[in-house]
PQR file of N, CA, C, O and H, with PARSE charges and radii, in Angstrom:
ATOM      1  N   PHE A   1     -13.244   8.752  14.906 -0.4000 1.5000
ATOM      2  CA  PHE A   1     -14.506   8.091  16.228 -0.0000 2.0000
ATOM      3  C   PHE A   1     -15.219   6.660  15.729  0.5500 1.7000
ATOM      4  O   PHE A   1     -15.320   5.612  16.368 -0.5500 1.4000
ATOM      5  N   LEU A   2     -15.645   6.942  14.480 -0.4000 1.5000
ATOM      6  CA  LEU A   2     -16.631   5.970  14.520 -0.0000 2.0000
ATOM      7  C   LEU A   2     -15.854   4.182  13.987  0.5500 1.7000
ATOM      8  O   LEU A   2     -16.417   3.090  13.919 -0.5500 1.4000
ATOM      9  H   LEU A   2     -15.564   7.793  13.962  0.4000 1.0000
ATOM     10  N   THR A   3     -14.544   4.531  13.727 -0.4000 1.5000
ATOM     11  CA  THR A   3     -14.324   3.017  13.697 -0.0000 2.0000
ATOM     12  C   THR A   3     -13.444   2.244  15.179  0.5500 1.7000
ATOM     13  O   THR A   3     -12.945   1.123  15.272 -0.5500 1.4000
ATOM     14  H   THR A   3     -14.086   5.418  13.782  0.4000 1.0000
ATOM     15  N   LEU A   4     -13.529   3.428  16.251 -0.4000 1.5000
ATOM     16  CA  LEU A   4     -13.483   3.540  17.375 -0.0000 2.0000
ATOM     17  C   LEU A   4     -14.362   2.832  17.764  0.5500 1.7000
ATOM     18  O   LEU A   4     -14.490   1.626  17.974 -0.5500 1.4000
ATOM     19  H   LEU A   4     -13.935   4.339  16.175  0.4000 1.0000
ATOM     20  N   ARG A   5     -15.192   4.024  17.872 -0.4000 1.5000
ATOM     21  CA  ARG A   5     -17.535   3.089  18.541 -0.0000 2.0000
ATOM     22  C   ARG A   5     -16.898   1.820  17.499  0.5500 1.7000
ATOM     23  O   ARG A   5     -16.121   1.171  18.199 -0.5500 1.4000
ATOM     24  H   ARG A   5     -15.088   5.003  17.701  0.4000 1.0000
ATOM     25  N   SER A   6     -16.929   1.441  16.582 -0.4000 1.5000
ATOM     26  CA  SER A   6     -17.194  -0.238  15.882 -0.0000 2.0000
ATOM     27  C   SER A   6     -16.964  -1.072  17.107  0.5500 1.7000
ATOM     28  O   SER A   6     -17.551  -1.679  18.002 -0.5500 1.4000
ATOM     29  H   SER A   6     -17.560   1.968  16.013  0.4000 1.0000
ATOM     30  N   ASP A   7     -15.071  -0.574  16.368 -0.4000 1.5000
ATOM     31  CA  ASP A   7     -14.560  -1.943  17.814 -0.0000 2.0000
ATOM     32  C   ASP A   7     -14.614  -1.795  18.143  0.5500 1.7000
ATOM     33  O   ASP A   7     -13.603  -2.219  18.702 -0.5500 1.4000
ATOM     34  H   ASP A   7     -14.594  -0.081  15.641  0.4000 1.0000
ATOM     35  N   LEU A   8     -15.546  -0.760  19.483 -0.4000 1.5000
ATOM     36  CA  LEU A   8     -15.924  -1.101  21.086 -0.0000 2.0000
ATOM     37  C   LEU A   8     -17.037  -1.748  20.504  0.5500 1.7000
ATOM     38  O   LEU A   8     -17.457  -2.897  20.637 -0.5500 1.4000
ATOM     39  H   LEU A   8     -16.367  -0.416  19.028  0.4000 1.0000
ATOM     40  N   GLU A   9     -17.192  -1.374  20.241 -0.4000 1.5000
ATOM     41  CA  GLU A   9     -19.230  -1.938  20.348 -0.0000 2.0000
ATOM     42  C   GLU A   9     -18.850  -3.791  18.967  0.5500 1.7000
ATOM     43  O   GLU A   9     -19.902  -4.247  18.520 -0.5500 1.4000
ATOM     44  H   GLU A   9     -16.851  -0.440  20.133  0.4000 1.0000
ATOM     45  N   ALA A  10     -17.662  -4.484  18.548 -0.4000 1.5000
ATOM     46  CA  ALA A  10     -17.479  -5.092  18.490 -0.0000 2.0000
ATOM     47  C   ALA A  10     -16.518  -5.913  20.171  0.5500 1.7000
ATOM     48  O   ALA A  10     -16.745  -7.018  20.664 -0.5500 1.4000
ATOM     49  H   ALA A  10     -16.807  -4.113  18.912  0.4000 1.0000
ATOM     50  N   ALA A  11     -15.631  -5.001  20.578 -0.4000 1.5000
ATOM     51  CA  ALA A  11     -15.490  -6.015  21.830 -0.0000 2.0000
ATOM     52  C   ALA A  11     -16.449  -6.416  22.842  0.5500 1.7000
ATOM     53  O   ALA A  11     -16.236  -7.381  23.575 -0.5500 1.4000
ATOM     54  H   ALA A  11     -15.447  -4.103  20.178  0.4000 1.0000
ATOM     55  N   LEU A  12     -17.503  -5.703  22.908 -0.4000 1.5000
ATOM     56  CA  LEU A  12     -17.968  -5.730  23.563 -0.0000 2.0000
ATOM     57  C   LEU A  12     -19.111  -6.906  24.588  0.5500 1.7000
ATOM     58  O   LEU A  12     -19.324  -7.311  25.731 -0.5500 1.4000
ATOM     59  H   LEU A  12     -17.677  -4.919  22.313  0.4000 1.0000
ATOM     60  N   ASP A  13     -19.656  -7.035  22.879 -0.4000 1.5000
ATOM     61  CA  ASP A  13     -20.733  -7.718  21.888 -0.0000 2.0000
ATOM     62  C   ASP A  13     -19.390  -9.321  22.225  0.5500 1.7000
ATOM     63  O   ASP A  13     -19.973 -10.280  22.730 -0.5500 1.4000
ATOM     64  H   ASP A  13     -19.483  -6.706  21.951  0.4000 1.0000
ATOM     65  N   ALA A  14     -18.260  -9.493  22.045 -0.4000 1.5000
ATOM     66  CA  ALA A  14     -17.198 -10.615  21.963 -0.0000 2.0000
ATOM     67  C   ALA A  14     -17.111 -10.900  23.346  0.5500 1.7000
ATOM     68  O   ALA A  14     -16.629 -11.968  23.724 -0.5500 1.4000
ATOM     69  H   ALA A  14     -17.786  -8.714  21.634  0.4000 1.0000
ATOM     70  N   ASN A  15     -17.804  -9.498  24.644 -0.4000 1.5000
ATOM     71  CA  ASN A  15     -17.445 -10.308  26.184 -0.0000 2.0000
ATOM     72  C   ASN A  15     -18.761 -10.311  26.412  0.5500 1.7000
ATOM     73  O   ASN A  15     -18.989 -11.032  27.383 -0.5500 1.4000
ATOM     74  H   ASN A  15     -18.196  -8.630  24.336  0.4000 1.0000
ATOM     75  N   TYR A  16     -19.310 -10.043  26.161 -0.4000 1.5000
ATOM     76  CA  TYR A  16     -21.198 -10.118  26.152 -0.0000 2.0000
ATOM     77  C   TYR A  16     -21.110 -11.938  26.079  0.5500 1.7000
ATOM     78  O   TYR A  16     -20.961 -12.691  27.041 -0.5500 1.4000
ATOM     79  H   TYR A  16     -19.124  -9.457  25.372  0.4000 1.0000
ATOM     80  N   ARG A  17     -21.241 -12.273  24.777 -0.4000 1.5000
ATOM     81  CA  ARG A  17     -20.631 -13.498  23.836 -0.0000 2.0000
ATOM     82  C   ARG A  17     -20.132 -14.669  24.750  0.5500 1.7000
ATOM     83  O   ARG A  17     -20.867 -15.648  24.882 -0.5500 1.4000
ATOM     84  H   ARG A  17     -21.363 -11.661  23.996  0.4000 1.0000
ATOM     85  N   LEU A  18     -18.759 -14.615  25.472 -0.4000 1.5000
ATOM     86  CA  LEU A  18     -18.077 -14.756  26.021 -0.0000 2.0000
ATOM     87  C   LEU A  18     -18.683 -15.246  28.123  0.5500 1.7000
ATOM     88  O   LEU A  18     -18.850 -16.192  28.893 -0.5500 1.4000
ATOM     89  H   LEU A  18     -18.162 -13.820  25.366  0.4000 1.0000
ATOM     90  N   ASN A  19     -18.756 -13.809  28.023 -0.4000 1.5000
ATOM     91  CA  ASN A  19     -19.912 -13.817  29.705 -0.0000 2.0000
ATOM     92  C   ASN A  19     -20.940 -15.192  29.795  0.5500 1.7000
ATOM     93  O   ASN A  19     -20.989 -15.993  30.728 -0.5500 1.4000
ATOM     94  H   ASN A  19     -18.620 -13.041  27.398  0.4000 1.0000
ATOM     95  N   ASP A  20     -21.685 -15.207  28.617 -0.4000 1.5000
ATOM     96  CA  ASP A  20     -23.208 -16.103  28.075 -0.0000 2.0000
ATOM     97  C   ASP A  20     -22.138 -17.277  28.123  0.5500 1.7000
ATOM     98  O   ASP A  20     -22.378 -17.904  29.154 -0.5500 1.4000
ATOM     99  H   ASP A  20     -21.645 -14.556  27.859  0.4000 1.0000
ATOM    100  N   ALA A  21     -21.041 -17.858  27.442 -0.4000 1.5000
ATOM    101  CA  ALA A  21     -20.550 -18.750  27.688 -0.0000 2.0000
ATOM    102  C   ALA A  21     -20.644 -19.485  28.991  0.5500 1.7000
ATOM    103  O   ALA A  21     -21.443 -20.304  29.444 -0.5500 1.4000
ATOM    104  H   ALA A  21     -20.846 -17.348  26.604  0.4000 1.0000
ATOM    105  N   LEU A  22     -18.929 -18.585  29.697 -0.4000 1.5000
ATOM    106  CA  LEU A  22     -18.926 -18.905  30.405 -0.0000 2.0000
ATOM    107  C   LEU A  22     -19.758 -19.176  31.356  0.5500 1.7000
ATOM    108  O   LEU A  22     -19.417 -20.023  32.182 -0.5500 1.4000
ATOM    109  H   LEU A  22     -18.279 -17.920  29.329  0.4000 1.0000
ATOM    110  N   LEU A  23     -21.077 -18.510  31.478 -0.4000 1.5000
ATOM    111  CA  LEU A  23     -22.222 -18.365  32.589 -0.0000 2.0000
ATOM    112  C   LEU A  23     -22.772 -20.029  32.423  0.5500 1.7000
ATOM    113  O   LEU A  23     -22.753 -20.849  33.341 -0.5500 1.4000
ATOM    114  H   LEU A  23     -21.354 -17.822  30.808  0.4000 1.0000
ATOM    115  N   GLU A  24     -23.075 -20.191  31.547 -0.4000 1.5000
ATOM    116  CA  GLU A  24     -23.382 -21.739  31.329 -0.0000 2.0000
ATOM    117  C   GLU A  24     -22.590 -22.693  31.452  0.5500 1.7000
ATOM    118  O   GLU A  24     -22.944 -23.825  31.781 -0.5500 1.4000
ATOM    119  H   GLU A  24     -23.090 -19.525  30.802  0.4000 1.0000
ATOM    120  N   GLU A  25     -21.201 -22.284  31.155 -0.4000 1.5000
ATOM    121  CA  GLU A  25     -20.119 -23.942  32.201 -0.0000 2.0000
ATOM    122  C   GLU A  25     -20.222 -24.295  32.909  0.5500 1.7000
ATOM    123  O   GLU A  25     -20.214 -25.433  33.378 -0.5500 1.4000
ATOM    124  H   GLU A  25     -20.913 -21.364  30.888  0.4000 1.0000
ATOM    125  N   LEU A  26     -20.497 -22.348  33.526 -0.4000 1.5000
ATOM    126  CA  LEU A  26     -20.477 -22.539  35.632 -0.0000 2.0000
ATOM    127  C   LEU A  26     -22.189 -23.371  35.684  0.5500 1.7000
ATOM    128  O   LEU A  26     -22.309 -24.523  36.099 -0.5500 1.4000
ATOM    129  H   LEU A  26     -20.503 -21.423  33.145  0.4000 1.0000
ATOM    130  N   LYS A  27     -23.060 -22.760  35.321 -0.4000 1.5000
ATOM    131  CA  LYS A  27     -24.244 -23.635  35.873 -0.0000 2.0000
ATOM    132  C   LYS A  27     -24.184 -24.728  35.637  0.5500 1.7000
ATOM    133  O   LYS A  27     -24.813 -25.511  36.349 -0.5500 1.4000
ATOM    134  H   LYS A  27     -22.962 -21.824  34.984  0.4000 1.0000
ATOM    135  N   SER A  28     -23.322 -25.253  34.433 -0.4000 1.5000
ATOM    136  CA  SER A  28     -23.740 -26.801  34.260 -0.0000 2.0000
ATOM    137  C   SER A  28     -21.907 -27.298  35.232  0.5500 1.7000
ATOM    138  O   SER A  28     -21.492 -28.457  35.213 -0.5500 1.4000
ATOM    139  H   SER A  28     -22.811 -24.617  33.855  0.4000 1.0000
ATOM    140  N   GLN A  29     -21.378 -26.503  35.728 -0.4000 1.5000
ATOM    141  CA  GLN A  29     -20.627 -27.846  36.912 -0.0000 2.0000
ATOM    142  C   GLN A  29     -21.258 -27.367  38.035  0.5500 1.7000
ATOM    143  O   GLN A  29     -20.778 -27.940  39.012 -0.5500 1.4000
ATOM    144  H   GLN A  29     -21.715 -25.562  35.743  0.4000 1.0000
ATOM    145  N   VAL A  30     -22.023 -26.664  38.317 -0.4000 1.5000
ATOM    146  CA  VAL A  30     -23.280 -26.364  39.147 -0.0000 2.0000
ATOM    147  C   VAL A  30     -23.643 -27.346  39.504  0.5500 1.7000
ATOM    148  O   VAL A  30     -23.320 -27.762  40.617 -0.5500 1.4000
ATOM    149  H   VAL A  30     -22.413 -26.199  37.523  0.4000 1.0000
ATOM    150  N   LEU A  31     -24.570 -28.156  38.531 -0.4000 1.5000
ATOM    151  CA  LEU A  31     -25.575 -28.263  38.430 -0.0000 2.0000
ATOM    152  C   LEU A  31     -24.934 -30.429  38.514  0.5500 1.7000
ATOM    153  O   LEU A  31     -25.583 -31.359  38.993 -0.5500 1.4000
ATOM    154  H   LEU A  31     -24.832 -27.818  37.628  0.4000 1.0000
ATOM    155  N   ALA A  32     -23.971 -30.468  38.058 -0.4000 1.5000
ATOM    156  CA  ALA A  32     -23.090 -32.019  37.870 -0.0000 2.0000
ATOM    157  C   ALA A  32     -22.773 -32.460  39.559  0.5500 1.7000
ATOM    158  O   ALA A  32     -22.777 -33.582  40.064 -0.5500 1.4000
ATOM    159  H   ALA A  32     -23.444 -29.713  37.669  0.4000 1.0000
ATOM    160  N   ALA A  33     -22.409 -30.643  40.415 -0.4000 1.5000
ATOM    161  CA  ALA A  33     -21.868 -31.242  41.624 -0.0000 2.0000
ATOM    162  C   ALA A  33     -23.251 -31.184  42.518  0.5500 1.7000
ATOM    163  O   ALA A  33     -23.476 -31.823  43.546 -0.5500 1.4000
ATOM    164  H   ALA A  33     -22.406 -29.731  40.005  0.4000 1.0000
ATOM    165  N   ILE A  34     -23.972 -30.402  41.962 -0.4000 1.5000
ATOM    166  CA  ILE A  34     -25.427 -30.632  42.991 -0.0000 2.0000
ATOM    167  C   ILE A  34     -25.415 -32.281  42.766  0.5500 1.7000
ATOM    168  O   ILE A  34     -25.245 -33.067  43.698 -0.5500 1.4000
ATOM    169  H   ILE A  34     -23.789 -29.883  41.127  0.4000 1.0000
ATOM    170  N   GLU A  35     -25.579 -32.602  41.668 -0.4000 1.5000
ATOM    171  CA  GLU A  35     -26.164 -34.227  41.034 -0.0000 2.0000
ATOM    172  C   GLU A  35     -25.344 -35.385  42.209  0.5500 1.7000
ATOM    173  O   GLU A  35     -25.574 -36.348  42.941 -0.5500 1.4000
ATOM    174  H   GLU A  35     -25.718 -31.964  40.910  0.4000 1.0000
ATOM    175  N   ALA A  36     -24.535 -34.701  41.865 -0.4000 1.5000
ATOM    176  CA  ALA A  36     -23.056 -35.422  42.903 -0.0000 2.0000
ATOM    177  C   ALA A  36     -23.036 -35.433  44.021  0.5500 1.7000
ATOM    178  O   ALA A  36     -22.575 -36.310  44.751 -0.5500 1.4000
ATOM    179  H   ALA A  36     -24.348 -33.919  41.271  0.4000 1.0000
ATOM    180  N   ASP A  37     -23.674 -34.180  44.384 -0.4000 1.5000
ATOM    181  CA  ASP A  37     -23.688 -34.423  46.058 -0.0000 2.0000
ATOM    182  C   ASP A  37     -25.101 -35.127  46.530  0.5500 1.7000
ATOM    183  O   ASP A  37     -25.128 -35.866  47.514 -0.5500 1.4000
ATOM    184  H   ASP A  37     -24.049 -33.467  43.791  0.4000 1.0000
ATOM    185  N   ALA A  38     -26.194 -34.852  45.796 -0.4000 1.5000
ATOM    186  CA  ALA A  38     -27.131 -35.353  45.502 -0.0000 2.0000
ATOM    187  C   ALA A  38     -27.163 -37.592  45.820  0.5500 1.7000
ATOM    188  O   ALA A  38     -27.616 -38.274  46.739 -0.5500 1.4000
ATOM    189  H   ALA A  38     -26.171 -34.251  44.997  0.4000 1.0000
ATOM    190  N   GLN A  39     -26.433 -37.952  44.507 -0.4000 1.5000
ATOM    191  CA  GLN A  39     -26.260 -38.700  44.916 -0.0000 2.0000
ATOM    192  C   GLN A  39     -25.056 -40.155  46.303  0.5500 1.7000
ATOM    193  O   GLN A  39     -24.876 -41.364  46.451 -0.5500 1.4000
ATOM    194  H   GLN A  39     -26.065 -37.398  43.761  0.4000 1.0000
ATOM    195  N   ALA A  40     -24.633 -38.838  46.900 -0.4000 1.5000
ATOM    196  CA  ALA A  40     -23.789 -39.842  46.924 -0.0000 2.0000
ATOM    197  C   ALA A  40     -24.499 -38.999  49.265  0.5500 1.7000
ATOM    198  O   ALA A  40     -23.931 -38.903  50.353 -0.5500 1.4000
ATOM    199  H   ALA A  40     -24.780 -37.856  46.780  0.4000 1.0000
ATOM    200  N   VAL A  41     -25.928 -38.672  48.710 -0.4000 1.5000
ATOM    201  CA  VAL A  41     -26.354 -38.411  49.709 -0.0000 2.0000
ATOM    202  C   VAL A  41     -27.396 -39.217  49.508  0.5500 1.7000
ATOM    203  O   VAL A  41     -27.676 -39.627  50.634 -0.5500 1.4000
ATOM    204  H   VAL A  41     -26.389 -38.751  47.826  0.4000 1.0000
ATOM    205  N   GLU A  42     -28.065 -39.642  48.815 -0.4000 1.5000
ATOM    206  CA  GLU A  42     -28.964 -40.952  48.728 -0.0000 2.0000
ATOM    207  C   GLU A  42     -27.889 -42.231  48.932  0.5500 1.7000
ATOM    208  O   GLU A  42     -28.291 -43.258  49.478 -0.5500 1.4000
ATOM    209  H   GLU A  42     -27.838 -39.308  47.900  0.4000 1.0000
ATOM    210  N   LEU A  43     -26.951 -42.151  48.615 -0.4000 1.5000
ATOM    211  CA  LEU A  43     -25.926 -43.656  49.416 -0.0000 2.0000
ATOM    212  C   LEU A  43     -26.195 -42.834  50.095  0.5500 1.7000
ATOM    213  O   LEU A  43     -27.256 -42.237  49.913 -0.5500 1.4000
ATOM    214  H   LEU A  43     -26.624 -41.317  48.171  0.4000 1.0000
ATOM    215  N   ALA A  44     -25.435 -42.528  51.020 -0.4000 1.5000
ATOM    216  CA  ALA A  44     -25.294 -42.618  52.301 -0.0000 2.0000
ATOM    217  C   ALA A  44     -26.694 -43.041  53.221  0.5500 1.7000
ATOM    218  O   ALA A  44     -26.724 -43.922  54.081 -0.5500 1.4000
ATOM    219  H   ALA A  44     -24.573 -43.013  51.168  0.4000 1.0000
ATOM    220  N   VAL A  45     -27.549 -42.389  52.906 -0.4000 1.5000
ATOM    221  CA  VAL A  45     -28.901 -42.538  53.452 -0.0000 2.0000
ATOM    222  C   VAL A  45     -29.051 -44.231  53.328  0.5500 1.7000
ATOM    223  O   VAL A  45     -29.086 -44.632  54.491 -0.5500 1.4000
ATOM    224  H   VAL A  45     -27.525 -41.673  52.208  0.4000 1.0000
ATOM    225  N   GLU A  46     -29.128 -45.103  52.628 -0.4000 1.5000
ATOM    226  CA  GLU A  46     -29.328 -46.365  51.913 -0.0000 2.0000
ATOM    227  C   GLU A  46     -28.360 -47.113  52.596  0.5500 1.7000
ATOM    228  O   GLU A  46     -28.845 -48.054  53.224 -0.5500 1.4000
ATOM    229  H   GLU A  46     -29.100 -44.777  51.683  0.4000 1.0000
ATOM    230  N   THR A  47     -26.889 -46.965  52.688 -0.4000 1.5000
ATOM    231  CA  THR A  47     -25.583 -47.761  53.780 -0.0000 2.0000
ATOM    232  C   THR A  47     -25.954 -47.094  54.653  0.5500 1.7000
ATOM    233  O   THR A  47     -26.330 -45.924  54.726 -0.5500 1.4000
ATOM    234  H   THR A  47     -26.495 -46.200  52.178  0.4000 1.0000
ATOM    235  N   PRO A  48     -25.776 -48.313  55.714 -0.5600 1.5000
ATOM    236  CA  PRO A  48     -25.887 -48.330  57.461  0.2800 2.0000
ATOM    237  C   PRO A  48     -24.206 -48.185  57.346  0.5500 1.7000
ATOM    238  O   PRO A  48     -23.384 -48.934  56.817 -0.5500 1.4000
ATOM    239  N   SER A  49     -24.049 -46.950  58.041 -0.4000 1.5000
ATOM    240  CA  SER A  49     -22.946 -46.468  58.903 -0.0000 2.0000
ATOM    241  C   SER A  49     -22.223 -47.380  59.752  0.5500 1.7000
ATOM    242  O   SER A  49     -22.685 -47.648  60.861 -0.5500 1.4000
ATOM    243  H   SER A  49     -24.717 -46.342  58.471  0.4000 1.0000
ATOM    244  N   ARG A  50     -21.149 -47.882  59.358 -0.4000 1.5000
ATOM    245  CA  ARG A  50     -19.799 -49.076  60.646 -0.0000 2.0000
ATOM    246  C   ARG A  50     -20.927 -48.163  61.973  0.5500 1.7000
ATOM    247  O   ARG A  50     -21.443 -48.846  62.857 -0.5500 1.4000
ATOM    248  H   ARG A  50     -20.774 -47.664  58.457  0.4000 1.0000
ATOM    249  N   ALA A  51     -21.090 -47.123  61.937 -0.4000 1.5000
ATOM    250  CA  ALA A  51     -20.568 -46.727  62.985 -0.0000 2.0000
ATOM    251  C   ALA A  51     -21.752 -47.382  64.083  0.5500 1.7000
ATOM    252  O   ALA A  51     -21.488 -47.695  65.243 -0.5500 1.4000
ATOM    253  H   ALA A  51     -20.670 -46.568  61.219  0.4000 1.0000
ATOM    254  N   SER A  52     -23.304 -47.528  63.345 -0.4000 1.5000
ATOM    255  CA  SER A  52     -24.347 -48.183  63.934 -0.0000 2.0000
ATOM    256  C   SER A  52     -24.672 -49.474  64.025  0.5500 1.7000
ATOM    257  O   SER A  52     -25.684 -50.039  64.438 -0.5500 1.4000
ATOM    258  H   SER A  52     -23.519 -47.273  62.402  0.4000 1.0000
ATOM    259  N   GLU A  53     -23.199 -50.036  63.369 -0.4000 1.5000
ATOM    260  CA  GLU A  53     -23.712 -51.797  62.648 -0.0000 2.0000
ATOM    261  C   GLU A  53     -23.471 -52.134  64.136  0.5500 1.7000
ATOM    262  O   GLU A  53     -22.700 -51.420  64.777 -0.5500 1.4000
ATOM    263  H   GLU A  53     -22.376 -49.577  63.033  0.4000 1.0000
ATOM    264  N   GLY A  54     -24.261 -53.478  64.887 -0.4000 1.5000
ATOM    265  CA  GLY A  54     -23.791 -54.112  65.796 -0.0000 2.0000
ATOM    266  C   GLY A  54     -23.867 -53.029  67.108  0.5500 1.7000
ATOM    267  O   GLY A  54     -23.042 -52.957  68.018 -0.5500 1.4000
ATOM    268  H   GLY A  54     -24.888 -54.058  64.366  0.4000 1.0000
ATOM    269  N   THR A  55     -25.361 -52.033  66.905 -0.4000 1.5000
ATOM    270  CA  THR A  55     -25.320 -51.100  68.013 -0.0000 2.0000
ATOM    271  C   THR A  55     -27.217 -51.570  67.701  0.5500 1.7000
ATOM    272  O   THR A  55     -27.771 -52.023  66.699 -0.5500 1.4000
ATOM    273  H   THR A  55     -26.031 -52.091  66.165  0.4000 1.0000
ATOM    274  N   GLU A  56     -27.740 -51.202  69.056 -0.4000 1.5000
ATOM    275  CA  GLU A  56     -28.930 -51.376  69.243 -0.0000 2.0000
ATOM    276  C   GLU A  56     -29.267 -50.080  69.598  0.5500 1.7000
ATOM    277  O   GLU A  56     -28.556 -49.356  70.295 -0.5500 1.4000
ATOM    278  H   GLU A  56     -27.290 -50.835  69.870  0.4000 1.0000
ATOM    279  N   VAL A  57     -30.785 -49.652  68.934 -0.4000 1.5000
ATOM    280  CA  VAL A  57     -31.156 -48.322  69.241 -0.0000 2.0000
ATOM    281  C   VAL A  57     -32.076 -48.706  69.982  0.5500 1.7000
ATOM    282  O   VAL A  57     -32.462 -49.820  69.630 -0.5500 1.4000
ATOM    283  H   VAL A  57     -31.363 -50.240  68.368  0.4000 1.0000
ATOM    284  N   THR A  58     -33.104 -47.949  71.632 -0.4000 1.5000
ATOM    285  CA  THR A  58     -33.637 -48.540  71.867 -0.0000 2.0000
ATOM    286  C   THR A  58     -34.278 -47.139  72.972  0.5500 1.7000
ATOM    287  O   THR A  58     -33.693 -46.549  73.881 -0.5500 1.4000
ATOM    288  H   THR A  58     -32.791 -47.043  71.918  0.4000 1.0000
ATOM    289  N   THR A  59     -35.884 -46.933  72.350 -0.4000 1.5000
ATOM    290  CA  THR A  59     -36.518 -45.287  72.410 -0.0000 2.0000
ATOM    291  C   THR A  59     -37.083 -46.144  74.244  0.5500 1.7000
ATOM    292  O   THR A  59     -37.720 -45.483  75.064 -0.5500 1.4000
ATOM    293  H   THR A  59     -36.359 -47.412  71.612  0.4000 1.0000
TER
END
C-alpha cells in the first residue's frame, strides 16, 4: 500500500509540474499573440488605408 501511495504521489507531483510548464508555455504564446495583434493595430493606425486614399472627408 505504501509503495502504491508513494507512486501515486510521485505521479501527481509530476503532473503538477507538467501542468505548470504547460501553463507557462500557454501564457507565453498568448502574450506573444497579444503583442503581435497590438503591433498590427498600431501599424494599421499609422498606415492610411487604400480605401481612404484620394477621398475627401467633409464634416
